[in-house]
N, C-alpha and C positions, 0 to 999 in steps of 0.2 A: 558704148553701153554693153553690159554683159548679157548673157542669156537669161531668159525668164523661164523657170521650170519649177514644177512641184516635186520636191524631193522629201518624201515623208516616211515616217515609221510609226507603227503603233507600239505604245508602252503598256504592257500588261502587268497584272499582279498574279498571273498564273504562269507557272514554270519560269519565273523570273524574279530576281531579287532587287531589281533596279529601284523600285519604290519603297524598299524596306528601310532606308535611312536617308537623311539629307546628304550624307557623303556620297552614297551610291548615285543619287540623283545628279549631284554636281559633276561627278566623274562621267556619267552617261551623257550629259549635255555637252560637255567639252569634247568627248569622243565623237559624237554625232556632228558637231560643228566642224571639227577637224577633218572628218571624212567627206564632208561636202553636203550634208543635209541642211534643209532650211525650215522644216516644220515637224513638230511632234504631235502625236494624238494620244495623250495619256488617258487611260481609263478612269472614269469618275463614278460609274454606276454599274455594279454587278452584284449578283447573289442577294439582291434585296436590300443592299446598303450602299452608302456613298463613300468615296475616298476623299472627302472633304467634310468639315463640320457643317451639317445641314440643319437649319432651323425648320425647314419644311419636314424633314424626316423626324426630327425631334417632336414636333407638334403632332404629326400624323401617326407615327409608329413608336414614339418614345425611344428612338435609337438615333443618336446624333451622327455616328460615323462607324464604319467597319472597326470592330474592336481591336483589330491588329494595329490600327493607326491611332489609337486613343492618345490624346494630348499632342497629336501632330496634325499637320495639314499637307498631305502629299501634293495636292493640286497647287496650293500656294507655293510650296517648295519648288515644284517643276517650273511654275511661272517665273519665279525669281531667278533660278539658275539658267533657264532658257533665254531670258531677256539679257542676262549677263554675257552670253556668247552669241546673241543675235538670231536666235531661233524663234519662229512663230509657234504659238500654242493653241491647239484646237481640241478641247476636252471631248472625250468619246464616251457616249452613253451606251455602253456595250450591251447590257441586258434589255434595254428598251422596255417593251411591254411584257417580257418574260418575267415571271414571278420567282422561279427557282429552277434548279436542275436536280431532278430525281429526289425531291424533298416534299412531294405532295402539296406544293404551293408555298412552303416555307413561311417565314415570318409575315410576309405581306398578306397572304390569304388567311393566316390564323387570325390576324387583326381585322381584316376586311374581307370576310367570306363572300360578301355580296359583289365583290369585284371579280369573282371567278369567271373564267371563260368556259364555255360548254361545247362539247361535241354533239353529234346527233343523238347519242344515247343519254345526254344530260350529264355525262361525266366531266370531270375536270379535263380541259383540253391539254393534251400532251403530244409533243412531236419531237422526235430525236432526243428524248430525255428532258426537254425543256417543258415546264408547266407555265401556263399563260394567264395573265390578267386579261380582262375583256377590253381589248383595244378599241372596240366600237362604242364603249360606254363613255359618256361625257365626263363623269367623275374621274375615271381612270385617266382620260386624256388630260384633264385639268391638273391632276397630280403630276404627271410627267412634264407637262408644260411648266409647272411651278418649279420643278428641279432645274430645268433648262434656264429659266429666267433668273433663278437664284444664282446660278453660275455666272451668267453674263453680266449681271448687276454687280456682283461682289468681287469679281476677279478681272485682272487686266489680261484678258484672253483675246484671241483674234477671231473666234467663232465657236461653233459647236458642231458636233458630228453625231448623226444617227448611223444605223448600220442595217444588217439583215434582220434585226428585230425592232427597228425603230426608224420610221413607222413601218410596222409589219404585223401580220396576224395570220396564223396557219389557215388555209382555206377550209380546213375541216371544222373551223369554229363558227360561231355566230348563232348557235341554237339555244342561247339563253333566253329567258323570258322577256327581257327588255328589248333585245334585238328582234326577236320573233314578232313582238307586238308592233314595233316600229315598221317592220317590213310589211306586215299585214295591213297596217293603216295606209300604206302607200300603194300596195298592189291588190288588196282585197283577198289575199291568200297567204298561207303560211310559206316559209322558205322551202324550196324544193329539197327532197332528201339527198339529191346528188350535189355534193359540195362544189363540183366543177360546172354546174349549170351556168351558162354564159351570163344571163341577167343577174343571177345571184352573186357570181364572182365580181362583176363590174360594180354592182350596187355597194358591196362591202368595200371594194378597193376605192371607190369614190369617197367613202367616209374617211378613209385614211388619208387620201389626197387632200381633202378639206382640212383635216387636222394639220397636215404639213404646211398648208397654205397659211393657216392661223399661226402656227409656230414661226414661220418665216416672217410674217408681218410683225409679230410681237417682239422677236429678236431684233429686227431692224428698227423698231420703235425705241428700243434701249440704245442702240447705236447703229446707224445705217451702214457703217463700215465693217460690221461683223459679218463673217462668212458662215453660211449654212451649208454644211457638207454632209453627204450621205454616202455610205458604202453598202449598197444593197446587193441582194442576189442578182444574178445575171438575168436580164430581160430576154424572153418573156417567161422563162421558167419561174422567176421570182414572182411574176404576176399570178400565175396559176397555183403556185404552192404557198405563197405568203402575201398575196394581194398587194404586191409592190408594183404599182403602175408607174415605173420610173420613166417611161416614155412620155407620159402626160406631165410628170413633174418637170421634165426638161422643157416641154412645149409651153407650159405655163410660167416658166421662169421662177419656180419656187425652190430651186436649189442653185447654189453658186458653184459648187464643186461636186463631182460624183466619182466614186471609186468602186465600180463593179468588182465583186470578189472573183477574180479569174484565178481561182486556186487550182490550177492544173499542174501536174507533175512532169509533163514533158513539153518540149517546145512546139511540136506539131499541134497539140491540143490548144496550147496558149494562143498560137497564131490563128487557129481556126475560130476561137471565140472572139478575138480582136476583129477579125474580118466580119464575123456575124454581127457584132455590135455596130461596126461602122456601116454595114449595109442596111441594118434594120432600125437602128435607134438614133444614131448621131448624124447631124448635118454639119455643114461648114459653119453654121451659126452656133452650134452647141459643142463642137469638138474641143474648143478651148477649155471647157469645164471638166473634161475627162482626164483622169489620172488613175489608171487601173490599180486595183488592189492585187498585189502579187504575193504568193505564198513562198517564203524562203525557209521556214522551219515550222514543223509541228511534230511532236513526239520524237521519233528517231529519224524522221525525214529532214534532210538538209538539201536545198537546191544546189545543183552543181554551178561552179563559176561560169562555165561555158554557156549553160542555159540562161543564167542571169544576164550576162552581157548581151547575148544574141536577142533575148526578149526585149531588153531596153532599146537596142538598136532598131528592132522591128517597130517599137512604139514611135521612135523618132522619125523613121522612114514614112510613117503614116500620119504625121502631123500631131502626134500625141506627145505633149511636152511635160511629161512627168509620170510618176508612179508612187505608190505607197506600199511599204513592205510590212507583211505580217510574219514575224514580229521582231523586236529589238534583239533578242538573244540570238537570232539567226546570224546577225552581223558579227557576234562575238565568238561563235562556235569555231572550233579548229584554229585557235590562235588568231582570231579576227580575220579569217581568210576572205570572206565576202567583202568586208569593209576595205581591206587592202586592195582588192581587185577593183572595187568601185572607185576608190581614190586615185588609183593609178590610171584607170581607163575612162569610163563613162563620166565620172564626177571629177575629172582632173582639171576642171575650170570652175570658177565661181558661178553660181546661178542665183538670181533674185527671185524670191517668192512673188507670184503675180498679184497685182492689185485687182480689185473688183472690176475695174474697167477692162483690164487685160483678160480676166476670166470670161467676160461677156463679148469679147471681140471675135468676129468671124475669122475662121481659119480654113483655108481650102486645102484639102488633101492633095499632095503632089501626085498627079495622075500616073507618072512613070513608075511610082512606087506601089501603085494599087495592084494587089495580087489577083490571080484568077478567081480565088474564092470570093473576094470582095465583089468583083464584077458580077459573079453569079448571083450573089445576094441582091445586088442592086437591080439585076434584071428579073428578080423574082423567082429564080430557080433554086430550089432547095431539095437536094438529093438525099438529105438525111433528116430524120426526126430527132433533132439534137436537144438535149436538156442537160 
C-alpha cells in the first residue's frame, strides 16, 4: 500500500488565469495530477459573488454568478476535470464573512445594510482592507450556511473549506445593536470597550464555534463522507485577532482537516511556528488532521526550492503527512521550477488522499525528531511573545 498524504493547492481567480476557461482548467488538473498532487481547493466565494451559478445568490441578491463567468460554471468544470485525472475537490469559501475589500461593503451591504458589522464607534467594521458582515448574526450565518449546503448538495465534491475569514470575525467587531443586546441579556451589562477583554473574546468566539458545529452537522447530514476543512490563522493569534478558537474546534471534532496559514518567508520562522503548534495545539489524536498552509507565491515573492523541500521534510519528520500550497501559479513560475522539484524529490512517489478514518487516526510524533523548540513549548517555556 502506498503512502497516505494530503498534497493540496489553492486555485484562485486573483493573479491567475486557471479558472478563465474550461481549457485552462483541464490543463491545470492534468499538470497537478502529473506533479503528484491529489486534492485541489478551488475558490467558489469571493468579492460578494460566487464562481458557480447560485440560486441562493440569485434569490437574495439578484446576482447568480460572478459576471466574468456568465454562462459558465467554473466549479462544475473543475469537478469534471479533476475527477478525470483522479483529484479530490474541496471548494474554498475564500471571503467567508467578509463583505468586500475597500468597497464600503460592496453589493452585499448595499442590498442588506442590516447585515453590517460594527466597531466600537458604530462604523462599518474594517480590518486590513476587508469590510465585514456581522458574523455573529443568525441571518448572516444562515446565508453563508445556505451557500455551503448548495454546493455540497449540487456538486460531486469531497468536502468544503473555510479559511481565515470563515468562520472568523475581527475582534474589533460585535458592537452592533443586535449583538450588544444579546450580550446584555446574558451578562446584565454592555460589552466592554476593550475588544480583547477575555470574557468578551471568548463569548464571541464561542458563537463562531457553535456556527461551525452547526455547519459540520448539516454538511454531514447531506453526506457523512464529506470533509469539513478549515485554513485558519495561526492559533492563538487567530483567536485574539479573529475569534478563531481552532484549539476548541479540534477538541470538539468539528473539523476533519486543518491548514493553519504558516505564511512565513524563511525556514527558521516556518519551523518555529510548526513547533509552536505541535506544542500548544496538536496532540497525537489530532495530528493526522494537520496539513499546514504554505506560502509559495504572493506578489513578487516566490519561495526558494531549498526552503520548500526542507520545510516539507520538516513536516514529515514531525509526523505531519501533508501540506497545502498557496497558490497554483507558484508551481508554474520560472518554467514550472517548483513543480519540477516536487515531482523529482518529495512527491516522487504516489500518495493516496486520506479517508475520514485516516484523518481521525492517532499519530504519535517521533520523539527523536522533536526539536528543542517543541520540547520547550511542551514544558510550558515560552521565551518569546510570538504572533
